[in-house]
C-alpha positions, -999 to +999 in steps of 0.1 A: -559+128+469-539+123+501-552+142+531-524+165+544-511+158+579-503+185+605-486+183+639-499+208+665-481+214+699-497+232+728-528+217+714-550+212+745-563+247+749-564+282+735-549+289+701-536+253+698-570+238+704-586+262+679-559+252+654-566+215+659-603+219+653-598+243+623-573+220+605-595+190+612-625+208+598-606+215+566-596+180+559-562+176+577-552+146+597-539+160+630-514+149+656-522+170+687-495+172+714-497+187+749-485+180+784-522+183+795-537+148+788-571+158+801-573+187+777-563+164+748-592+141+757-616+169+744-606+158+708-619+123+712-649+129+690-629+144+661-622+121+632-586+121+620-571+135+652-546+115+673-532+128+705-499+125+724-494+136+760-458+148+767-435+177+774-424+192+741-394+208+759-380+172+758-366+157+726-383+123+729-418+139+729-410+156+696-395+125+681-425+104+692-449+130+677-434+127+643-432+089+645-469+089+654-478+110+623-459+085+601-474+054+618-510+066+617-511+087+586-479+078+566-466+113+563-462+148+577-469+180+557-469+208+583-462+216+619-477+243+642-452+247+670-475+265+694-466+254+729-459+282+753-462+295+788-463+329+804-446+343+835-425+371+847-413+390+878-385+413+885-351+404+871-335+405+906-362+385+924-355+352+940-360+323+915-359+347+885-333+327+866-350+294+873-383+308+860-365+321+829-350+286+823-384+270+823-399+297+800-370+293+776-374+255+776-411+257+767-411+288+745-378+284+726-362+250+732-395+233+722-395+251+689-358+241+682-366+205+691-398+206+670-379+218+640-352+191+644-379+165+646-402+176+617-377+188+591-367+153+580-403+143+577-411+173+556-381+167+535-393+132+528-425+145+512-407+172+491-412+201+515-438+216+538-445+243+563-436+250+599-454+278+618-444+289+653-463+310+678-444+340+691-461+371+705-464+408+701-443+407+733-415+394+712-417+426+690-414+451+719-408+453+756-434+450+784-429+460+820-422+431+844-421+404+817-385+405+806-382+367+805-413+362+784-403+390+761-369+375+756-382+340+748-407+353+723-382+375+706-359+345+703-386+326+684-389+354+658-352+353+650-351+315+651-378+315+625-358+339+603-327+318+605-344+285+600-363+298+570-331+308+553-315+274+560-344+253+546-360+275+519-341+258+490-356+225+502-392+238+499-396+240+537-411+273+548-408+285+584-429+314+597-445+326+629-475+345+642-473+372+669-506+371+687-518+401+707-544+400+734-563+367+729-589+351+751-572+319+763-565+301+796-533+321+799-551+354+798-583+343+816-574+363+847-567+395+827-599+392+807-619+386+839-606+417+855-629+445+843-604+473+849-574+456+834-593+442+804-607+477+796-573+492+800-558+468+774-588+469+751-586+507+749-550+504+736-559+479+708-570+498+677-596+471+670-609+478+705-614+441+714-595+409+724-590+382+698-608+349+697-583+319+694-600+310+661-588+342+646-552+333+655-557+298+641-569+312+608-535+329+602-517+297+613-538+279+587-529+304+560-491+302+567-493+264+567-513+262+535-502+264+498-518+299+497-486+311+515-462+291+492-439+322+487-440+333+523-411+323+545-391+338+573-418+362+585-437+369+617-472+382+612-487+402+641-523+391+647-530+418+672-558+441+661-533+468+653-516+468+687-481+467+674-488+494+648-495+519+676-465+538+689-482+539+723-478+576+730-514+584+720-545+562+724-562+550+692-597+563+683-624+548+705-650+523+693-680+539+677-712+534+697 
């Protein structure tokens, strides 16, 4: 039996790093891609994991990642297009458009380029799965983060459209929408006792997620267990997006 091969972007930390380790544990060969070379070096001890340092907002990085999968492992069966950055600020503030352009490049353009690069490789093996990382912030608005909200919403509709285009070829395209997760991006929020408690109280599950919990859903969507699932975005948010926000959910039992 041939070991399946997965490409993971945004692999050096957080959800991406958790995904690399989870897929490797479960028998996948992994191509891990990130702009942070030092972070990628953390995978040196993992068998079956090769790394590529590069900016996935650039076409050549995505092309090289797929070439690397084929050179080292002979195929590609799935891709987790997870790279993303945060950011915000008032719409009318100086530099707002420039910040939005960078957010769009990393959060949306990289998914477009990733799809363009991986689809031919998936087609060559008779089909496969692509999973992107959106956010609960793509499902609703948040104050002060219009740019991030916009990019993550774009990913959700990109997934829908691409899923329709490639379904007949056996290529599935889905996304997850993480809620509050303990990663490098949220480290400052988690470390702030007042803000962390404020957010936690609004999550029905009454806690932040571990990146591994997000990776488990990425795994499911990439796996044959989700063979009839395409074009969907699954919130992985402890119930946050289910709450209308007018009333607080019940507190944790002590």
